[in-house]
DOMAR-933456 format. One record per residue (C-alpha): x negated, y, z negated; residue in three letters. Coordinates in pm, whole numbers, plus 50000, padded with zeros to 5 digits. Example, Ala and Ser with C-alpha at 12.3 -4.5 7.8 and 13.67 -1.06 7.14 Angstrom:
// DOMAR-933456
487704955049220ala
486334989449286ser
***
This chain:
// DOMAR-933456
745041589146823met
744491603747165thr
743851579247454thr
741581587947746thr
743801588348053thr
741021585648320gly
740631552748495thr
737311557548656thr
733841568048542leu
731911597348665ser
728991591948904thr
726541598448619glu
728311572648395glu
728191545848673leu
724551553648736glu
723781551348358ala
725581518248355gly
723491504148634arg
720241514848469arg
721351500648139ala
722011466748296tyr
718621466548474gln
716841475048153leu
718901449347958asp
717921422348190arg
714291431748176gln
714011436047808his
716981425347583val
717041391547426phe
720771380947370his
722111360847092ser
723621325847133trp
722671326147507ser
720501309647758ala
718821341747872gln
718781335848250glu
722331321748280leu
724251351348160ile
725631382148323thr
726511405748042pro
729161431148081met
728191467648062val
730561488447837ile
730151524847943ser
732961541347748arg
735561531447492ala
738471547947316glu
741321534347106gly
742201500047227ser
740631503547566trp
737071500247724val
735561508148051trp
733021484948205asp
729991495448420gly
731971494648744glu
734561518048597gly
737221492448538asn
739511499048238lys
740291469248017leu
742601464247724leu
740371453347433asp
742181421047298phe
738811410247130ser
738091439846906ser
734581432647026gln
733761405546768leu
737011409846580val
735501440146405asn
736911471846562thr
740001471346344asn
740581508846385ile
739791508246750gly
737081526646945his
735881561646865gln
738371570246601his
737941606846551pro
738061607646178lys
735341582646143val
733151597746406val
733471630546227ala
732631614545903ala
729441600346042ile
728491633346206gln
729091652245869glu
727121627045669gln
724181628645917ala
724081664245867gly
723951661145492leu
721921629845413leu
720991604545689cys
719251578945467thr
718251571945113val
716621542044934ala
719151520344766pro
717761526144418gln
719111561044433his
722771571244397val
724451586844687asn
727931600244709ala
729001580845009ala
728061547244862arg
729771554744525ser
733051564744692glu
732911535744932ala
732531511644638ala
735371527644459arg
737651523844741leu
736741488944815ile
737261479044451ala
740771494144458glu
741691470344732leu
740121438144621thr
742161413944441pro
741871409044060gly
738871422543889gly
736421421444170leu
735221457144085asp
731511456244138arg
730231458744492ile
726811448644646phe
726261463144988phe
724631444845259thr
724111451745637asn
726561426245763gly
728601394445692gly
725781368645709ala
723791387745455glu
726841389545237ala
727311352845242val
723541348045170glu
723751370244866his
727001355944744ala
725511320644737val
722351333944577arg
724501349044305met
726391317444254ala
723371296144226arg
721881318743970leu
725021321743779his
725641283743759thr
722011271343761gly
723231247344034arg
722301244344398tyr
724701226444628lys
727361244644827val
730631231744978leu
731771244945312ser
734341234345569ala
733931221145914tyr
735431243646170arg
734041274545998ser
731631302546066tyr
729681322345805his
726911339145987gly
723631334246184gly
720911338645929thr
719141307445794ala
721351298445498leu
724631311945642ala
724341293145964val
723671260145762asn
726791268545557ile
728761272145885thr
730631242145995gly
730901248246378asp
728481234746635pro
726101264046619arg
724871250446296arg
723471217746438val
720341231146623ala
719481250346298asn
720241223246053asp
717321204145899tyr
719381189445613gly
717611208445341asn
720121238245281ala
722101220445009gly
725361222845206thr
728011196145197val
730791199745453his
734351188045417phe
737511189445625his
739931217845557ala
743581216745661pro
744391219746029phe
747671202146095leu
747551204646478tyr
744341184346467arg
744861168146140ser
742181146645987gln
744611133345743phe
747371118445962his
749671142945807ala
753241148445939glu
753841183045788asp
752131211645614glu
752951198245264ala
751211164845343gln
748351182245506glu
747791204445209cys
748001176844954gln
745681153045147arg
743241180545221ala
742971189344855leu
742631152144759glu
739761150045025his
738101179844889leu
738241166944522glu
736881132844625thr
733981149344823thr
733161169544498ile
733251138144286gln
731191116544523leu
728641142844573glu
728231150344208gly
730631176344051ala
728021191043823asp
725721199844119arg
727871223944304phe
727251261544267ala
729841273344517ala
732521265744757ile
732511290545057val
735781292545246leu
737251314945501glu
740571327145374ser
741761322945730ile
739061307345940pro
738541330546248gly
736031321346514thr
736751284546438ala
740461288046538gly
742501310946315ile
744001282846112met
746281297445855val
745991276145540pro
749261257645444pro
751131271545136pro
749421259844825gly
745941251344970tyr
744061282444851leu
745611278844516gln
744601243444495gly
741011253044592val
741011278044319arg
742171252144062glu
739581226844174leu
736781254044151ala
737801262943812thr
738091226043698lys
734551217543804tyr
732891251043725gly
732281258744084ile
732101295244205val
734831302744460phe
733591324744747ile
736181337644980ala
734741347945311asp
736811376845434glu
734161390145684val
736621385845985met
740051382145827ala
739561412445563gly
740561447945593phe
743981444445749gly
743361418646014arg
745961395445867ser
748611422645782gly
747251425145426lys
744071442345306trp
742551408445253phe
743851375045385ala
743541358645040ile
746231382044924asp
748761360945123his
748071333544873ala
748001355344562asp
744631340244469val
741511357444304val
738131342244406pro
734961347444197asp
733191364344490leu
734471379644806leu
732341387245111thr
733251414545368phe
731941432945662ala
733311440446013lys
736591457745947gly
735211477345637val
734191504245894asn
734931487446210ser
731281482246282gly
730781519346355tyr
727531515646148val
726471481046022pro
727871473545673leu
728821443545469gly
728971434945108gly
729981412144820val
732801421044568ala
731781405844232ile
733931392743946ser
733161405143589glu
731951369743483ala
729311368743758ile
728421406643705tyr
727761397843337ser
725141373343431thr
723021401043576phe
723961427943319ala
720711423943134lys
719071399043376arg
717381410643697val
719281401644010tyr
716311389944239pro
717581404444577gly
718011435844756gly
717981452645101leu
716261485045223thr
719501496845373tyr
721921485245108ser
724731511345081gly
723321531445372his
724901566545358pro
726111566845728leu
727491532745690ala
729291540545370cys
730581573745496ala
732121554945791ala
733631529545539ala
735221558445335val
736681574245653ala
737801540745781thr
739761530945467ile
741271565345425asn
742361565245791ala
743791530945762met
745871541245459arg
746961573945604glu
748011559345943glu
749511526845775gln
747391504346000met
747711474445764val
751501477045766glu
751391481346143his
749261449746184ala
751881430845980ala
754651443946207ser
752701435846513leu
752561398846392gly
756301395446314thr
757721417046590asp
755341413546885val
752661387046868phe
754721359746687gly
757741360646912pro
755711370247214gly
753271341847194leu
756001316947106ala
757631326247437glu
754401318847619leu
753951285947444ala
757551276747552ala
756811287147909lys
753311274347974his
752611235647949gln
748981244347902ser
749611258747558val
749391232247292gly
749951256947001glu
749901293546894val
749191302046541arg
748221333146343gly
749461362546129val
749291400246164gly
746791409246449ala
745021376046418phe
746241349846666trp
744961319646864ala
746301303047170val
745241265947186glu
744841254647547leu
745161218547636val
745101195147939arg
747871173147800asn
750371183547534arg
751071147847426ala
747391137047376thr
746341173347276arg
743121169847486glu
741451204947477pro
740971224847798leu
737311226147693ala
735431201947469pro
734811211647102tyr
731631230747081gly
731531239847451ser
733261257747743ser
734571243748074ser
735001256748434pro
738661260048365glu
738071282448061met
735511302648253asn
738251307548528glu
740731319748275leu
738341344348110ile
737361358748451ala
741041362148543ala
741761379048214cys
739161405348307lys
740241409448659ser
743751415948530gly
742501443448295gly
742281423447968leu
739061418947769leu
739641385347580pro
738001367747284phe
737661331947384ala
736001302447199asn
735901266447319phe
739501259247445asn
741111288347277arg
741971325347371ile
742361345547046his
744621376447047val
742711399746809val
743231436146932pro
742621466146712pro
745231469146423leu
746411502546552asn
747151491146908ile
750601503447016ser
753381478747045ala
753541488147414glu
749981480547478asp
750161448047279ala
753001435847504arg
750891446547820thr
748141424247693gly
750611395847647leu
751871400547997ala
748401398348152ile
747851366847939leu
751201352748075asp
749961356148427glu
746591340448343val
748191311248179leu
749701301548520glu
746061291248612leu
745771271148296ala
748971253248370asp
747401240848700ala
744931221948495his
747461207248246ser
749461175248279glu
752221189648059gly
***
């Protein structure tokens, strides 16, 4: 993929950026923000693994925006596919067949684990979770839903209540039927575990106890990110997802694997749950399915749940379900990822670049409590004290120190993804090894600032 070599924007682009910022501040209402306390960055151009801000600064995108541009920016094959589809059929109601949707469904069904061969398309990940839970409730005749703390499942009414991170709290009125539990996270273990085996065993015991105490015959679904993303990229210990699958089967609970962020190659496999060789009952996806070039999400459905609605109306739908432009982008994305071996490249980035590179940073910088991840999906946990593991920012918030680090990343030419006390390393899957190492070198310099706030 060709990379733009220019390091500055034209006069026209700079002026357009200034106008865009002025209009944004006058008219745009931003998500998850206090409107008058933000200074949003203008993105005027993007290509491959790079973006240019409104001042003409070139930054390496280590965020993939919201961990969704898995194939990078402006991939020519996907751009061409959208243009071609727009010339053929821009939109069509979802009750009609269109070729782009049919082919996208076929390709996704080829990739999903087990027999998840039926695809319901949504506009994004939150809607996918909403519909997966609706399907599970109708399939089982039950209502309650299990979800982990330290999770994120979307910003719509039900999805944000299923979410386990602090963004739920202001939206939670205790009427969503959600029961939260602790998933394994050895670095900050709730189970006083000494190793991954103990963490896995005790987390599964805790989950089963929660099921029993809350009424095993009341649960429709358990919703679990195969690898939690925004919450901290905590790769489950060996055996945990298999144990969840067994508990779900034992109690007749639908297992929903949330692959919205971890799916489509991010973990070095097409879906993160493939690392555990587990087949869920429903699988939600979005983001990487077409790198967000046009909004798209969906639910992959098992034969058992499909059969529930074979002769019974499914009471749900969306005007833009399977939108032709979005599905054409998905077809082109999946084909490009296969042809260019992006999933394999993501796996090698994890083993050859990010794994060893981040381990070196952890050994060098006293502010790094832990690095963890797989593929192109890593988190750097920053602490004030390695012994006590006090985070550099409190859970659910930021801190002046973290704000300083984020600003330093941008000044150094790196666009980071940060959440609470962590910086996530989540670039496009097709980033070159050279550019990946460039990003780590910038992060190395920035962590010198973090060390000044750490007691070691």
